[in-house]
C-alpha positions as CSV (number, residue, x, y, z in Angstrom):
1,M,-15.4,14.8,22.2
2,S,-14.8,12.4,19.3
3,S,-17.4,10.8,17.0
4,S,-17.1,7.3,15.6
5,A,-17.1,5.5,12.3
6,R,-19.2,2.4,11.8
7,I,-20.2,0.1,9.0
8,T,-24.0,-0.5,9.1
9,R,-24.4,-2.6,6.0
10,L,-21.8,-4.6,3.9
11,T,-22.7,-6.0,0.5
12,L,-20.4,-8.4,-1.5
13,H,-20.9,-9.5,-5.1
14,E,-18.4,-12.2,-6.4
15,I,-15.8,-11.5,-3.8
16,R,-13.5,-14.3,-2.7
17,T,-15.7,-17.1,-1.3
18,Y,-18.9,-15.0,-1.5
19,P,-21.1,-15.1,-4.6
20,R,-23.5,-12.7,-2.9
21,L,-23.8,-11.4,0.6
22,D,-25.8,-8.7,2.3
23,L,-24.9,-8.2,5.9
24,E,-26.2,-5.8,8.5
25,L,-23.6,-4.8,11.2
26,G,-24.1,-3.2,14.6
27,G,-22.0,-1.2,16.9
28,G,-20.0,-2.7,19.7
29,T,-18.2,-6.0,19.0
30,T,-19.2,-8.4,16.2
31,V,-17.6,-11.8,16.4
32,L,-17.4,-13.9,13.2
33,V,-17.2,-17.6,14.3
34,G,-16.3,-20.5,12.1
35,A,-13.8,-23.1,11.2
36,N,-10.6,-22.3,9.4
37,G,-11.0,-21.6,5.6
38,V,-14.7,-20.7,5.6
39,G,-14.2,-17.0,4.7
40,K,-14.0,-15.1,8.0
41,T,-10.8,-13.3,7.0
42,N,-12.3,-12.6,3.6
43,L,-15.1,-10.6,5.4
44,L,-12.5,-8.6,7.4
45,E,-10.6,-7.9,4.2
46,A,-13.7,-6.7,2.5
47,C,-14.4,-4.3,5.4
48,A,-10.9,-3.0,5.2
49,V,-11.1,-2.5,1.4
50,V,-14.3,-0.6,1.5
51,L,-13.0,1.7,4.1
52,S,-9.4,2.2,3.1
53,G,-9.6,1.5,-0.7
54,A,-6.8,-1.2,-0.5
55,S,-6.5,-4.8,0.6
56,P,-4.3,-5.4,3.7
57,R,-3.6,-8.9,2.5
58,T,-2.5,-8.6,-1.1
59,S,-1.1,-6.1,-3.6
60,S,-2.7,-8.2,-6.5
61,E,-6.2,-7.0,-5.7
62,L,-7.9,-8.6,-8.7
63,R,-7.5,-11.8,-6.6
64,L,-10.4,-10.6,-4.6
65,V,-12.7,-11.3,-7.5
66,R,-14.2,-14.8,-7.2
67,E,-12.5,-17.3,-9.3
68,G,-14.0,-17.5,-12.8
69,E,-15.8,-14.2,-12.6
70,A,-15.0,-11.0,-14.6
71,A,-15.7,-8.5,-11.8
72,G,-16.5,-8.2,-8.1
73,R,-17.9,-5.5,-6.0
74,I,-17.7,-4.5,-2.3
75,A,-20.2,-1.9,-1.1
76,A,-21.0,-0.5,2.4
77,T,-23.2,2.0,4.1
78,V,-21.1,3.8,6.6
79,L,-21.9,6.2,9.5
80,V,-19.3,8.8,10.5
81,G,-20.9,10.6,13.4
82,D,-24.4,11.4,12.2
83,D,-23.4,11.5,8.5
84,Q,-24.2,8.5,6.3
85,H,-22.3,7.6,3.2
86,D,-22.4,4.9,0.5
87,R,-19.0,3.5,-0.5
88,D,-18.2,1.0,-3.1
89,V,-15.2,-0.6,-4.7
90,V,-15.4,-2.5,-8.0
91,F,-12.6,-4.8,-9.3
92,Q,-12.8,-5.7,-12.9
93,H,-10.4,-7.6,-15.0
94,G,-9.0,-5.4,-17.7
95,K,-10.1,-2.2,-16.0
96,G,-8.6,-2.5,-12.5
97,K,-10.2,-0.9,-9.5
98,Q,-12.8,1.9,-9.2
99,L,-13.6,3.7,-6.0
100,R,-16.8,5.7,-5.4
101,V,-18.3,7.6,-2.5
102,D,-21.9,8.5,-2.6
103,G,-21.9,7.7,-6.3
104,S,-19.0,9.9,-7.2
105,P,-15.5,8.6,-8.2
106,A,-12.7,9.1,-5.8
107,R,-9.7,10.8,-7.3
108,S,-7.2,8.6,-5.4
109,V,-6.9,5.8,-2.8
110,E,-5.7,8.5,-0.4
111,E,-8.8,10.6,-0.9
112,F,-11.0,7.6,-0.5
113,S,-9.3,6.4,2.7
114,R,-9.1,9.8,4.4
115,Q,-12.8,10.0,5.1
116,V,-13.2,6.8,7.3
117,P,-10.4,5.7,9.6
118,V,-9.8,1.9,10.1
119,V,-7.1,-0.1,11.9
120,T,-6.5,-3.8,11.1
121,F,-4.8,-6.7,12.8
122,L,-3.9,-9.8,10.7
123,P,-1.8,-12.7,11.9
124,E,0.4,-12.6,8.8
125,R,1.4,-9.1,10.0
126,L,3.4,-10.8,12.7
127,L,6.1,-10.9,10.0
128,V,6.3,-7.1,10.9
129,I,7.8,-8.1,14.2
130,R,9.7,-11.2,13.1
131,G,10.7,-10.4,9.5
132,A,12.7,-7.9,7.5
133,P,13.1,-4.2,8.4
134,Q,11.1,-3.0,5.5
135,R,7.9,-4.5,7.0
136,R,8.4,-2.5,10.2
137,R,9.2,0.7,8.3
138,A,6.1,0.3,6.2
139,L,3.9,-0.2,9.3
140,V,5.3,2.9,11.0
141,D,5.5,5.1,7.9
142,Q,1.9,4.4,6.6
143,L,0.5,5.5,9.9
144,A,2.8,8.4,10.2
145,A,1.5,9.6,6.8
146,R,-1.9,10.0,8.5
147,L,-0.8,11.6,11.7
148,V,2.2,13.8,10.9
149,P,1.5,16.8,8.7
150,S,3.3,16.7,5.4
151,A,4.7,13.2,6.1
152,A,3.1,11.6,3.0
153,R,4.6,14.3,0.7
154,T,8.0,13.9,2.3
155,Q,7.9,10.2,1.8
156,R,7.0,10.6,-1.8
157,D,9.7,13.2,-2.4
158,Y,12.3,11.0,-0.8
159,A,11.3,8.0,-2.8
160,A,11.5,10.0,-6.0
161,A,15.0,11.3,-5.2
162,L,16.2,7.8,-4.2
163,Q,14.9,6.3,-7.4
164,Q,16.7,8.9,-9.6
165,R,19.9,8.6,-7.6
166,N,19.9,4.8,-7.8
167,A,19.4,5.0,-11.6
168,L,22.5,7.2,-11.9
169,L,24.6,5.0,-9.5
170,R,23.8,2.0,-11.7
171,R,25.2,3.9,-14.6
172,A,28.3,4.9,-12.6
173,K,28.8,1.2,-11.8
174,I,29.3,0.4,-15.5
175,G,31.7,3.3,-16.0
176,H,29.6,6.3,-16.9
177,D,30.6,9.7,-15.6
178,V,27.5,10.9,-13.7
179,A,29.1,13.2,-11.1
180,E,27.4,16.4,-12.4
181,Q,24.0,14.7,-12.6
182,L,24.4,13.0,-9.3
183,A,25.1,16.0,-7.2
184,P,21.6,17.6,-7.2
185,W,19.9,14.3,-6.5
186,T,22.3,13.6,-3.6
187,Q,21.3,17.0,-2.2
188,Q,17.6,16.3,-2.6
189,L,18.1,12.9,-0.9
190,L,19.9,14.5,2.0
191,E,17.2,17.2,2.5
192,H,14.2,14.9,2.1
193,G,16.0,12.1,4.1
194,A,16.6,14.5,7.1
195,A,12.9,15.6,7.0
196,F,11.8,11.9,6.7
197,R,13.8,10.8,9.7
198,D,12.6,13.8,11.7
199,Q,8.9,13.0,10.9
200,R,9.4,9.3,11.6
201,S,11.0,10.3,15.0
202,R,8.1,12.6,15.8
203,F,5.6,9.9,15.0
204,L,7.4,7.4,17.2
205,E,7.3,9.9,20.0
206,L,3.6,10.4,19.3
207,I,2.8,6.7,19.4
208,A,5.2,5.8,22.3
209,E,2.8,6.5,25.2
210,P,-0.3,4.9,23.8
211,H,1.7,1.8,22.7
212,A,3.4,1.3,26.1
213,A,0.0,1.8,27.8
214,R,-1.8,-0.7,25.5
215,F,1.0,-3.3,25.9
216,A,0.9,-2.9,29.6
217,E,-2.9,-3.2,29.6
218,L,-2.7,-6.4,27.5
219,T,0.3,-8.1,29.2
220,G,0.9,-6.4,32.6
221,L,4.5,-5.6,31.3
222,A,6.0,-2.1,31.2
223,D,8.4,-0.3,29.0
224,A,7.3,-1.5,25.5
225,T,8.8,0.6,22.7
226,F,9.2,0.9,19.0
227,A,12.5,2.7,18.5
228,A,14.4,3.7,15.4
229,E,17.8,2.3,14.7
230,L,19.6,4.5,12.1
231,R,21.9,3.1,9.4
232,G,25.2,4.9,9.6
233,S,26.3,7.7,11.9
234,G,23.0,9.6,11.8
235,D,24.6,12.5,9.9
236,L,23.4,12.0,6.3
237,A,25.9,14.4,4.8
238,A,28.9,12.8,6.5
239,D,27.7,9.3,5.5
240,A,27.2,10.4,1.9
241,A,30.8,11.6,1.7
242,E,32.2,8.5,3.3
243,L,30.1,6.0,1.2
244,E,30.4,7.7,-2.2
245,S,33.0,5.3,-3.6
246,A,31.2,2.2,-2.2
247,E,27.9,3.4,-3.7
248,R,29.4,3.8,-7.2
249,R,30.8,0.3,-6.9
250,R,27.5,-1.2,-5.7
251,G,25.3,0.9,-7.9
252,S,22.9,1.8,-5.2
253,T,22.3,4.2,-2.3
254,L,23.8,2.9,1.0
255,L,22.4,5.6,3.4
256,G,19.1,7.0,4.4
257,P,15.8,6.3,6.2
258,H,14.9,3.6,3.6
259,L,17.6,1.5,5.3
260,D,16.9,2.3,9.0
261,D,15.1,-0.2,11.2
262,I,12.3,0.1,13.7
263,L,13.0,-2.2,16.7
264,P,10.2,-3.5,19.0
265,R,11.5,-3.9,22.6
266,V,10.2,-4.6,26.0
267,A,12.4,-3.3,28.9
268,G,15.2,-3.1,26.4
269,R,14.8,-6.7,25.2
270,D,14.6,-7.2,21.4
271,L,11.3,-8.9,20.7
272,R,12.5,-10.1,17.3
273,A,15.1,-12.4,18.7
274,F,14.0,-12.9,22.3
275,G,10.3,-12.5,22.4
276,S,7.9,-15.4,22.6
277,A,5.1,-15.8,20.0
278,G,2.6,-14.5,22.5
279,E,4.8,-11.4,23.2
280,Q,5.3,-10.7,19.6
281,R,1.5,-11.0,18.9
282,A,0.9,-8.7,22.0
283,A,3.3,-6.1,20.6
284,L,1.5,-6.0,17.3
285,L,-1.9,-5.9,18.9
286,A,-0.8,-3.1,21.2
287,F,0.4,-1.2,18.2
288,T,-3.0,-1.7,16.5
289,F,-4.8,-0.3,19.6
290,A,-2.3,2.5,19.9
291,A,-2.9,3.4,16.3
292,R,-6.6,3.5,17.0
293,D,-6.0,5.8,20.0
294,A,-3.8,8.1,18.0
295,L,-6.2,8.3,15.1
296,T,-9.1,9.1,17.4
297,A,-7.1,11.9,19.1
298,H,-5.8,13.3,15.7
299,L,-9.0,13.0,13.6
300,G,-11.7,13.3,16.2
301,I,-13.2,10.1,14.8
302,E,-12.9,6.7,16.4
303,P,-11.8,4.2,13.7
304,V,-13.4,0.9,12.9
305,V,-11.3,-1.9,14.4
306,L,-10.8,-5.2,12.5
307,L,-9.1,-8.1,14.3
308,D,-8.4,-11.5,12.7
309,E,-7.9,-14.3,15.3
310,P,-6.5,-11.9,18.0
311,W,-6.8,-14.4,20.9
312,S,-4.6,-17.1,19.3
313,E,-1.3,-17.7,21.0
314,L,-2.3,-15.6,24.0
315,D,-2.6,-17.2,27.4
316,Q,-5.8,-17.2,29.4
317,D,-5.0,-14.0,31.3
318,R,-4.1,-12.1,28.2
319,R,-7.1,-13.3,26.3
320,R,-9.3,-12.0,29.2
321,R,-7.4,-8.7,29.1
322,L,-7.8,-8.4,25.3
323,T,-11.6,-9.0,25.6
324,S,-11.9,-6.2,28.2
325,M,-10.0,-3.9,25.8
326,L,-12.7,-4.4,23.2
327,A,-15.6,-3.4,25.5
328,P,-15.5,0.4,25.1
329,L,-14.8,0.5,21.4
330,A,-17.4,1.9,19.0
331,Q,-17.2,-0.9,16.4
332,V,-15.0,-4.0,16.4
333,I,-15.3,-6.8,13.9
334,V,-13.3,-9.8,15.1
335,T,-12.9,-13.4,13.9
336,S,-12.5,-16.6,16.1
337,T,-12.6,-20.3,15.5
338,E,-13.9,-20.8,19.1
339,P,-17.4,-20.4,20.5
340,P,-17.7,-17.0,22.0
341,A,-19.4,-17.9,25.3
342,H,-16.4,-16.5,27.3
343,L,-17.2,-13.0,25.9
344,D,-20.8,-12.7,27.2
345,E,-19.7,-11.6,30.7
346,V,-17.5,-8.8,29.5
347,L,-19.1,-7.4,26.3
348,D,-22.5,-5.8,26.6
349,A,-22.8,-4.9,22.9
350,L,-22.0,-8.4,21.5
351,H,-23.2,-9.7,18.1
352,V,-22.2,-13.2,17.1
353,L,-22.4,-14.5,13.5
354,A,-21.7,-18.0,12.4
355,V,-19.7,-18.2,9.1
356,T,-19.8,-21.2,6.8
357,S,-18.6,-21.3,3.2
358,G,-20.2,-18.4,1.4
359,Q,-22.9,-17.8,4.1
360,V,-23.2,-15.8,7.3
361,Q,-26.0,-16.3,9.8
362,T,-26.8,-15.5,13.4
363,W,-25.0,-17.7,15.9
364,D,-27.2,-20.3,17.6
365,P,-25.4,-21.8,20.6
366,T,-28.0,-24.6,20.8
367,D,-27.5,-25.7,17.2
368,H,-25.0,-28.5,17.3
369,D,-24.2,-27.9,13.6
370,S,-22.9,-24.4,14.4
371,P,-19.1,-24.1,14.4
372,A,-17.3,-25.3,17.5
């Protein structure tokens, strides 16, 4: 039987649109309601940062510090099962980011994130479905690193071999003889690349059933998949021999898992080209829920689920289905621009908070000044 993770208190100091905020959070579903641009997504981002140690929205994390301020802090009290922990993340211009758990510095983002699982859905991540292959690879590989033993190490080893090999190929492009130096890095690339592809394949097999089940639960449609499409023949050694001359001319590696794609399909139909906006959103939502299911099974801890405007672009039936999917989850924090009256009949543990610029208060449906 799994336990669950839950944020019980969130404190912000000079973060995005919040000079100061101290917010208590309950279990079940918390809905943050407000107009666009008032800071709902900023709250979700803060929750993700204090659990994972990194922003899901930007790689330039000092942008989280409120404009004009030298530093910002996100702190939270978190329950994991019966164990309570204090977590905080400080961003400071000139010093970067500091992570602490129960007052002690974390040695790395990986160590910080390992203790409390979280899954996040953001509308901008729809570019994962619609955009370039590297976005889909990143989505899959980041989760694989948490679920497949040794995957993170293999990904790092492959990236290091690729970097060294590309540096030598750039030298070869301008006429240097690098054959002797290139051979060992090619061998490492082949070894780590084969392991990388194998681990990615095992992860896709692991996530296949929960993803298909969640997509069917959300849409009523069967046979949803994320399937790998390999660059080349699939035989890395054969591809390396065939592409050697072209790589020297181009100055870069033209084979390997860093060039493979991950294709979202429903009944064989490619959602990138032929899926509606609603289907693409449903595929990403289904992956988010499947990630939650896989992490629960793997870690024995139910993650915190963060969803930004998940009902948008869904028809009425799929909105109702999505709401029902939230009901059994331990803690969901979700944003919406619409009043949440339609949730009352489905969600027993429902907390509704009205968000205005820099402030959060209990939702009052009788207050005409509340967001609508």
